[in-house]
Backbone bond lengths (Angstrom), bond angles and torsions (degrees), N, CA, C in turn:
res aa  C-N    CA-C-N  psi(-1)  N-CA   C-N-CA  omega(-1)  CA-C   N-CA-C  phi
1 M - - - 1.459 - - 1.523 110.05 -
2 A 1.337 117.04 123.50 1.438 120.98 -175.12 1.523 113.98 -89.15
3 S 1.331 117.17 -14.42 1.465 120.76 -175.85 1.533 110.68 -60.28
4 S 1.350 115.43 138.54 1.461 119.99 -179.68 1.512 112.24 -77.35
5 S 1.317 117.71 -18.14 1.461 121.82 177.24 1.512 110.19 -141.51
6 C 1.320 115.54 140.71 1.470 121.33 179.73 1.510 108.13 -165.44
7 I 1.327 117.14 127.06 1.456 121.56 175.51 1.529 108.32 -113.20
8 I 1.325 116.13 125.33 1.464 122.59 176.78 1.524 107.51 -119.91
9 T 1.323 117.38 126.21 1.464 121.14 -179.72 1.520 110.47 -108.96
10 I 1.341 115.13 143.00 1.465 121.75 174.47 1.519 106.91 -129.83
11 D 1.321 116.23 110.66 1.465 122.00 175.88 1.523 109.32 -106.24
12 G 1.328 115.54 164.62 1.462 120.02 177.85 1.513 111.57 159.13
13 P 1.326 116.05 167.76 1.475 120.94 -177.52 1.522 112.18 -74.90
14 A 1.322 114.97 176.36 1.469 122.14 -178.57 1.531 110.94 -63.85
15 G 1.323 116.42 141.26 1.449 121.23 171.74 1.517 115.94 82.17
16 T 1.322 117.31 12.09 1.465 118.62 -179.63 1.532 112.20 -88.69
17 G 1.324 116.24 -4.92 1.457 119.73 179.96 1.498 113.64 84.38
18 K 1.349 116.45 24.51 1.480 120.37 -177.64 1.520 111.98 -56.46
19 S 1.337 116.79 -43.20 1.463 120.01 -176.82 1.513 111.63 -61.36
20 T 1.342 116.22 -46.37 1.459 120.40 -179.14 1.525 111.06 -66.64
21 V 1.332 115.48 -45.17 1.465 119.26 -179.74 1.517 110.86 -62.54
22 A 1.328 116.99 -43.89 1.463 120.82 -179.29 1.523 110.52 -61.52
23 R 1.317 117.20 -42.25 1.475 120.66 -179.50 1.528 110.77 -64.41
24 L 1.343 116.53 -44.56 1.461 120.16 -178.55 1.530 111.34 -68.32
25 L 1.338 115.88 -38.70 1.469 119.28 177.89 1.514 110.66 -64.84
26 A 1.329 115.94 -42.44 1.464 120.02 178.17 1.532 110.91 -61.27
27 D 1.324 116.60 -42.51 1.469 120.33 177.32 1.526 110.81 -61.94
28 R 1.325 115.51 -42.42 1.469 119.78 -179.09 1.537 111.59 -61.31
29 L 1.331 115.22 -38.26 1.460 120.59 -173.77 1.530 113.15 -97.07
30 G 1.329 116.93 -0.31 1.446 119.79 -179.85 1.516 112.79 70.71
31 M 1.348 116.52 40.54 1.454 121.91 -176.48 1.527 109.84 -123.15
32 D 1.334 116.26 170.06 1.459 121.70 173.37 1.515 109.79 -86.53
33 C 1.329 116.42 161.49 1.458 121.47 -178.08 1.529 110.52 -127.54
34 L 1.320 116.79 127.81 1.468 122.45 178.07 1.520 110.31 -112.72
35 D 1.348 115.81 115.78 1.460 122.32 175.55 1.528 106.99 -94.04
36 T 1.333 116.68 93.78 1.456 120.08 -175.37 1.524 112.70 -68.01
37 G 1.331 116.68 -27.46 1.446 119.18 177.59 1.516 113.10 -59.93
38 S 1.319 116.46 -27.73 1.455 120.66 178.48 1.528 111.01 -62.61
39 L 1.328 117.23 -34.26 1.450 119.85 178.18 1.527 111.24 -64.49
40 Y 1.332 116.52 -46.25 1.461 120.02 179.37 1.518 111.43 -67.84
41 R 1.314 116.31 -34.25 1.461 119.65 177.13 1.526 110.86 -69.23
42 A 1.318 117.42 -36.89 1.454 120.97 177.17 1.528 110.91 -62.24
43 V 1.318 116.39 -42.86 1.474 120.31 176.83 1.532 110.02 -66.24
44 S 1.339 116.96 -33.45 1.459 120.45 176.61 1.516 110.81 -63.90
45 V 1.336 116.56 -39.54 1.464 120.82 176.40 1.529 109.33 -60.52
46 L 1.323 117.21 -44.63 1.456 120.85 179.14 1.517 111.46 -63.68
47 A 1.336 116.61 -37.50 1.469 120.24 178.68 1.517 110.57 -63.70
48 L 1.337 116.66 -43.54 1.456 120.66 178.96 1.529 110.96 -64.49
49 E 1.312 116.98 -42.22 1.456 120.80 -176.86 1.515 112.98 -70.70
50 T 1.327 116.81 -30.37 1.472 120.02 -177.35 1.521 113.11 -99.98
51 G 1.327 116.61 -3.90 1.464 119.81 -178.39 1.525 112.67 72.86
52 T 1.319 116.56 23.53 1.457 120.63 179.87 1.526 110.56 -78.77
53 D 1.320 115.79 134.78 1.464 121.94 179.02 1.532 109.46 -61.88
54 P 1.343 118.76 123.04 1.470 120.39 -179.87 1.540 113.30 -64.84
55 E 1.332 117.26 -8.60 1.459 121.13 176.66 1.532 112.07 -97.73
56 D 1.313 117.23 -1.04 1.477 121.70 -176.78 1.528 109.51 -92.33
57 G 1.329 115.56 87.68 1.446 121.60 -175.23 1.521 114.13 -58.20
58 P 1.335 119.53 -49.46 1.464 120.41 -179.91 1.530 112.28 -59.83
59 A 1.328 117.21 -40.38 1.468 120.13 179.65 1.528 111.19 -66.44
60 L 1.328 116.35 -40.67 1.471 120.50 177.98 1.520 111.08 -64.60
61 A 1.323 116.02 -40.17 1.454 119.59 178.48 1.524 111.01 -62.61
62 T 1.325 115.69 -38.18 1.465 120.43 177.49 1.516 110.53 -64.92
63 L 1.345 116.71 -42.54 1.464 120.18 176.57 1.515 110.92 -56.32
64 A 1.338 115.70 -45.72 1.452 120.39 -176.37 1.529 111.42 -66.99
65 R 1.312 117.17 -35.63 1.464 120.20 -179.49 1.537 111.37 -73.63
66 D 1.324 116.80 -31.66 1.469 121.63 -171.71 1.517 113.91 -82.60
67 V 1.345 117.16 -7.66 1.462 119.34 178.82 1.520 109.49 -121.89
68 D 1.316 114.86 165.47 1.461 120.99 177.49 1.520 108.73 -94.84
69 L 1.331 117.33 96.21 1.450 121.80 176.02 1.532 107.61 -87.39
70 R 1.316 116.85 116.33 1.461 118.23 -174.24 1.513 111.24 -147.90
71 F 1.309 114.63 161.58 1.456 122.58 176.24 1.532 109.23 -109.11
72 D 1.318 115.99 142.19 1.455 121.57 172.98 1.517 106.78 -94.83
73 W 1.336 116.33 100.70 1.463 121.52 -173.96 1.521 111.77 -77.17
74 T 1.337 117.70 -4.34 1.468 119.56 177.88 1.522 110.53 -80.27
75 Q 1.346 117.60 -12.60 1.444 121.22 179.40 1.533 110.10 -100.17
76 D 1.296 116.62 156.25 1.467 122.53 -179.59 1.530 108.79 -130.52
77 P 1.356 117.91 107.95 1.467 126.29 -0.53 1.527 112.14 -73.91
78 P 1.335 117.00 162.66 1.461 119.55 179.74 1.532 111.70 -56.34
79 A 1.311 116.59 133.86 1.465 121.54 -178.74 1.522 109.63 -83.86
80 M 1.347 115.07 145.49 1.467 121.31 178.44 1.518 109.25 -92.97
81 Y 1.319 115.51 127.27 1.463 121.01 -178.97 1.529 111.22 -120.34
82 I 1.327 115.19 141.34 1.468 121.85 164.02 1.512 104.31 -109.01
83 G 1.334 116.99 105.00 1.445 119.75 -172.41 1.511 110.43 63.03
84 D 1.331 115.99 -122.83 1.467 120.98 179.29 1.523 112.52 -96.84
85 R 1.338 117.84 8.40 1.468 121.06 -175.00 1.513 111.19 -103.02
86 D 1.317 116.65 123.09 1.453 122.42 176.32 1.538 108.84 -79.05
87 V 1.341 115.82 113.92 1.465 120.15 -177.64 1.533 111.05 -112.02
88 S 1.325 117.50 20.37 1.459 121.44 -174.64 1.515 113.82 -57.74
89 S 1.350 117.41 -37.19 1.459 120.47 177.38 1.527 111.43 -82.97
90 R 1.334 116.62 -39.99 1.475 120.84 -176.61 1.515 111.47 -59.82
91 I 1.331 118.65 -37.33 1.456 120.40 -174.74 1.531 113.07 -69.41
92 R 1.343 118.10 -10.42 1.482 120.67 -179.60 1.525 112.05 -96.32
93 D 1.319 118.47 -0.43 1.458 121.06 -179.40 1.533 110.76 -68.90
94 L 1.354 115.89 153.73 1.458 120.20 -175.13 1.520 112.91 -64.54
95 D 1.340 118.15 -32.73 1.460 118.22 179.82 1.524 110.76 -66.54
96 V 1.316 115.96 -31.25 1.464 119.52 174.98 1.522 109.76 -71.46
97 S 1.334 116.70 -43.64 1.460 120.88 178.21 1.524 111.72 -59.11
98 S 1.319 116.14 -31.80 1.459 120.08 -176.29 1.531 112.86 -71.18
99 V 1.325 117.56 -19.11 1.473 119.34 -179.10 1.529 112.94 -115.55
100 V 1.333 118.76 -8.67 1.447 119.21 -172.68 1.527 113.46 -66.18
101 S 1.331 118.15 -32.58 1.471 118.60 -179.78 1.522 112.41 -68.12
102 P 1.360 120.17 -49.06 1.464 118.01 174.86 1.533 112.44 -61.98
103 V 1.314 116.96 -36.28 1.461 119.83 176.16 1.535 109.64 -59.85
104 A 1.321 115.67 -48.76 1.470 120.87 -173.54 1.519 113.95 -70.45
105 R 1.310 118.31 -16.94 1.461 117.96 -178.98 1.527 113.44 -88.99
106 Q 1.322 117.19 1.80 1.468 120.24 -179.45 1.527 110.12 -80.21
107 P 1.331 117.78 118.48 1.475 120.88 -174.04 1.518 113.71 -61.27
108 E 1.327 117.66 -33.86 1.463 119.85 -179.29 1.525 110.93 -65.27
109 L 1.322 116.47 -40.32 1.458 120.07 178.47 1.509 110.42 -71.33
110 R 1.308 117.45 -41.67 1.467 120.47 -178.36 1.531 109.83 -59.69
111 S 1.321 116.87 -38.73 1.458 119.96 179.58 1.521 110.90 -61.28
112 V 1.321 116.50 -42.32 1.471 121.46 179.75 1.529 110.49 -65.31
113 L 1.332 116.21 -48.20 1.476 119.75 -174.86 1.528 112.18 -74.79
114 N 1.330 117.58 -27.43 1.478 119.34 173.93 1.514 110.73 -59.66
115 E 1.328 116.72 -40.84 1.442 120.41 179.06 1.533 111.83 -68.31
116 V 1.342 115.91 -36.36 1.462 119.67 175.12 1.524 109.91 -59.41
117 Q 1.331 116.67 -44.15 1.462 121.34 -178.81 1.522 111.32 -65.68
118 R 1.311 117.76 -41.05 1.460 120.88 -179.76 1.531 111.06 -67.89
119 T 1.324 115.38 -33.15 1.454 119.47 176.94 1.542 110.02 -66.22
120 V 1.331 115.95 -41.66 1.461 119.22 176.17 1.527 110.62 -57.92
121 A 1.331 116.24 -43.96 1.465 120.39 -177.99 1.529 111.64 -64.68
122 K 1.314 118.07 -33.10 1.464 120.83 177.35 1.525 110.59 -67.09
123 R 1.330 114.89 -37.97 1.467 119.32 -177.48 1.529 112.71 -82.10
124 R 1.327 115.61 -26.21 1.470 120.61 -179.75 1.526 107.17 -131.22
125 P 1.326 116.82 81.23 1.477 122.01 -168.06 1.510 115.00 -74.34
126 R 1.318 118.42 -9.04 1.481 120.23 173.16 1.518 106.65 -105.66
127 L 1.332 115.66 93.90 1.454 120.15 -164.02 1.528 112.58 -137.11
128 V 1.336 115.46 132.74 1.456 122.22 166.77 1.531 105.34 -102.56
129 T 1.333 116.63 119.86 1.449 120.91 -175.69 1.533 110.43 -124.48
130 E 1.322 115.68 134.40 1.471 118.87 -175.64 1.505 111.40 -127.06
131 G 1.338 115.42 151.47 1.469 120.33 -179.62 1.509 110.98 173.88
132 R 1.343 115.73 -143.87 1.456 121.23 -179.18 1.542 112.01 -109.44
133 D 1.344 117.44 -23.05 1.464 119.72 -173.85 1.526 111.74 -138.48
134 Q 1.311 117.35 26.17 1.468 119.47 -175.39 1.518 111.77 -66.51
135 G 1.320 116.66 -47.22 1.466 119.93 -178.70 1.510 114.17 -83.36
136 S 1.326 116.73 -17.05 1.455 120.31 -177.76 1.518 113.52 -94.84
137 V 1.347 117.24 -33.08 1.464 121.16 -173.33 1.521 113.39 -125.86
138 V 1.336 117.08 -54.39 1.455 120.51 -171.10 1.519 112.17 -72.35
139 F 1.352 116.16 -46.49 1.477 120.85 -179.31 1.533 109.80 -129.58
140 P 1.324 118.58 64.17 1.468 120.00 -178.00 1.523 113.85 -63.48
141 D 1.333 116.94 -19.82 1.464 121.05 -179.54 1.523 111.69 -103.22
142 A 1.335 117.04 22.32 1.462 121.34 179.48 1.523 110.22 -58.15
143 D 1.322 116.10 153.35 1.465 120.99 -177.75 1.529 111.69 -64.18
144 V 1.349 116.12 -40.87 1.470 121.27 178.50 1.513 107.18 -139.96
145 R 1.348 115.24 134.46 1.462 119.94 -179.09 1.533 109.48 -126.66
146 F 1.337 115.85 129.38 1.457 122.34 179.19 1.530 110.62 -117.33
147 F 1.331 115.65 153.76 1.462 122.24 169.11 1.524 107.00 -126.00
148 L 1.337 115.70 111.82 1.472 121.82 -176.00 1.526 109.78 -98.36
149 D 1.319 117.02 125.51 1.465 121.28 -177.37 1.530 110.08 -135.13
150 A 1.330 116.06 166.50 1.467 122.51 175.52 1.520 107.90 -166.03
151 E 1.316 116.42 159.59 1.457 120.55 178.46 1.525 110.38 -64.68
152 E 1.342 115.31 151.32 1.473 121.60 -174.57 1.523 112.70 -56.49
153 E 1.315 118.67 -43.74 1.460 120.29 -176.65 1.525 111.47 -66.75
154 I 1.316 116.31 -37.17 1.469 120.48 176.39 1.513 110.42 -64.49
155 R 1.312 116.86 -40.77 1.460 120.60 179.14 1.529 110.52 -65.02
156 T 1.327 116.32 -38.51 1.478 120.28 177.17 1.523 110.36 -62.01
157 Q 1.327 116.00 -46.60 1.483 120.31 -179.46 1.526 111.15 -61.41
158 R 1.317 116.62 -41.34 1.462 120.09 -178.40 1.519 112.18 -67.79
159 R 1.340 116.66 -40.66 1.457 120.07 178.40 1.523 110.32 -66.82
160 S 1.345 118.19 -38.63 1.448 121.99 178.12 1.524 110.81 -61.20
161 L 1.340 115.38 -44.72 1.470 120.59 179.46 1.527 110.73 -63.69
162 Q 1.313 116.47 -40.72 1.467 120.78 179.15 1.530 110.55 -60.58
163 M 1.334 116.16 -43.92 1.460 120.19 -178.96 1.522 111.24 -68.97
164 A 1.335 115.81 -39.61 1.466 120.21 179.61 1.521 111.21 -62.43
165 R 1.331 116.25 -39.30 1.459 119.77 179.35 1.525 111.69 -65.15
166 R 1.336 116.64 -27.18 1.462 119.79 177.39 1.534 111.59 -83.39
167 G 1.330 115.62 -6.28 1.442 119.45 -178.92 1.516 113.55 86.60
168 D 1.335 117.87 13.60 1.448 121.78 -179.74 1.534 111.09 -82.77
169 K 1.306 115.87 155.78 1.470 120.53 174.28 1.513 109.33 -68.83
170 V 1.323 116.59 133.10 1.471 121.39 -174.53 1.524 109.70 -112.18
171 D 1.340 115.91 127.84 1.451 123.39 174.96 1.535 106.16 -129.91
172 D 1.335 116.41 101.23 1.456 121.22 -174.93 1.518 112.03 -58.28
173 D 1.338 117.14 -41.03 1.470 119.61 -178.97 1.520 110.94 -63.73
174 A 1.309 116.73 -41.93 1.476 121.05 179.28 1.523 110.52 -65.53
175 I 1.328 116.47 -39.99 1.462 120.56 179.94 1.520 110.44 -67.18
176 R 1.338 116.56 -42.39 1.465 120.59 179.32 1.534 110.46 -62.78
177 T 1.317 115.86 -44.50 1.463 120.82 179.33 1.523 110.96 -62.61
178 D 1.317 115.72 -40.81 1.466 120.29 179.85 1.523 110.80 -65.25
179 I 1.337 118.24 -43.49 1.449 121.85 178.50 1.521 111.02 -62.73
180 R 1.334 116.63 -43.43 1.475 121.00 -179.47 1.534 110.76 -63.63
181 R 1.330 115.41 -42.17 1.465 120.07 -179.24 1.530 111.32 -67.28
182 R 1.325 114.99 -41.03 1.465 118.58 179.83 1.533 110.83 -67.39
183 D 1.320 118.06 -37.57 1.447 120.65 176.14 1.523 111.11 -57.68
184 E 1.333 115.07 -46.84 1.460 119.26 -178.49 1.524 111.56 -62.31
185 I 1.339 115.12 -44.39 1.473 119.29 -179.35 1.518 110.62 -65.60
186 D 1.351 116.28 -46.64 1.461 121.07 -175.63 1.528 112.08 -63.40
187 R 1.327 116.51 -38.66 1.474 119.97 -176.12 1.526 112.09 -80.46
188 S 1.332 117.95 -21.20 1.458 120.25 -174.72 1.521 114.60 -105.68
189 R 1.341 117.50 -3.45 1.462 118.27 -176.76 1.531 109.64 -66.95
190 A 1.328 115.13 149.42 1.460 120.98 -176.47 1.524 112.22 -70.89
191 T 1.338 116.27 -35.08 1.460 120.79 -177.17 1.530 110.50 -102.78
192 A 1.336 115.77 123.21 1.468 122.25 177.05 1.539 112.38 48.79
193 P 1.339 117.66 58.27 1.472 118.79 177.66 1.512 111.38 -65.50
194 L 1.334 115.48 157.37 1.456 120.36 177.63 1.522 109.61 -69.93
195 V 1.316 116.01 117.40 1.467 121.94 178.12 1.517 107.23 -142.64
196 Q 1.331 115.23 159.43 1.449 117.50 170.48 1.534 107.38 -80.79
197 P 1.334 117.35 117.17 1.465 119.98 -178.20 1.517 111.80 -58.25
198 E 1.309 116.21 137.21 1.462 120.43 178.23 1.519 109.26 -58.99
199 G 1.331 116.10 129.43 1.454 121.03 179.02 1.515 114.26 88.46
200 S 1.353 116.84 -3.59 1.469 119.31 179.39 1.522 110.22 -81.11
201 I 1.314 115.24 166.79 1.471 121.96 -176.94 1.527 109.57 -99.39
202 L 1.333 117.46 118.58 1.468 121.53 179.34 1.524 109.87 -80.74
203 V 1.331 115.23 127.85 1.457 121.74 173.59 1.517 108.09 -122.58
204 D 1.333 117.14 110.37 1.468 122.00 177.64 1.532 107.45 -93.60
205 S 1.319 115.45 113.48 1.469 120.21 -173.73 1.518 113.29 -94.99
206 T 1.338 117.45 8.80 1.469 120.69 -175.17 1.526 112.17 -52.36
207 H 1.314 116.32 -43.87 1.462 120.65 -175.80 1.540 111.80 -113.09
208 L 1.318 116.25 21.46 1.459 120.91 179.87 1.513 110.98 -113.92
209 T 1.318 116.98 145.73 1.441 120.13 171.83 1.522 109.13 -77.41
210 L 1.302 116.26 166.28 1.453 121.11 177.72 1.517 110.93 -56.59
211 E 1.311 115.84 -45.19 1.456 120.95 -179.02 1.532 111.33 -62.51
212 E 1.328 116.01 -38.69 1.476 119.63 179.78 1.525 111.20 -67.39
213 V 1.317 117.42 -36.82 1.470 121.07 177.03 1.525 110.07 -62.05
214 V 1.328 115.42 -48.95 1.472 120.17 -178.90 1.534 109.76 -63.71
215 D 1.315 118.15 -42.46 1.462 121.52 178.18 1.529 110.44 -58.25
216 C 1.325 115.14 -46.23 1.468 120.72 -178.93 1.519 111.01 -59.55
217 M 1.343 115.93 -47.84 1.478 119.37 -178.84 1.523 111.36 -66.55
218 A 1.323 116.92 -42.32 1.463 120.49 -179.27 1.526 110.71 -60.60
219 D 1.329 116.48 -40.27 1.463 121.07 179.24 1.533 110.28 -62.56
220 H 1.338 116.81 -43.78 1.451 120.87 178.34 1.530 111.24 -61.71
221 V 1.337 115.97 -45.05 1.468 120.50 -178.57 1.512 111.21 -62.58
222 E 1.328 116.28 -47.86 1.465 119.95 -178.80 1.533 110.65 -60.52
223 R 1.319 117.26 -41.29 1.454 120.83 -178.25 1.523 110.97 -67.66
224 I 1.337 116.13 -45.36 1.456 120.47 -178.56 1.516 111.69 -65.84
225 M 1.329 116.46 -44.92 1.459 120.14 -178.81 1.531 110.86 -68.29
226 H 1.325 117.63 -35.45 1.461 120.45 177.24 1.527 110.05 -64.44
227 T 1.339 116.00 -41.66 1.461 120.21 178.85 1.520 110.61 -65.91
228 T 1.331 116.37 -44.19 1.455 120.56 -178.79 1.518 112.09 -64.19
229 Q 1.314 116.55 -43.49 1.465 120.36 -179.65 1.534 110.95 -68.45
230 G 1.335 114.48 -31.52 1.456 118.05 178.68 1.518 112.62 -69.73
231 E 1.348 116.06 -27.87 1.446 120.73 -179.41 1.511 112.14 -81.94
232 S 1.349 116.45 -21.56 1.468 120.18 -175.47 1.521 111.66 -85.29
């Protein structure tokens, strides 16, 4: 892709593999990758450590403003830091997963982190960014917008495998319950609920391999960008 700037968004529910797909797609296209969920998970870590109520939006927003939430772009994938502390592994623990949805639905915090994400995009304008509201709220004018989905049981299996590969204890029932609960919270929250953005491209990965998902998305991007550049 020759374009000097391009924003690609990937939205979808928990456990669809958005982070992995976004990273591989970014590698394929020679772009940077932003895992926005890491930001909310980092704030969730802070909430757990400070005893902050995950429903207290103003307090969470203050936590996010008072620390340096940053990515180390020299690592692949970029590592999530709170100040000088690498929390890339900590943010994937189940206790963090158990509070990240209520944390993420707080409008005061979302406002703070939306600006963090937009700042990243200004500094790294060739970006694949994934989350729950990237194409619907944060980057509604993105060049290409995807919605990645999969059946609940497949998402449970994939999350279990991800945890097992990290050496974490795996409890399929707990993971399934967590995914189901997060789906309900994400889709019903008043601020920026999880929806398929109008005009976005639905990719159902239930019966697709990881490589097939990335191939599908890359084909869409190349076609859309070729058409757009041809019109300009």
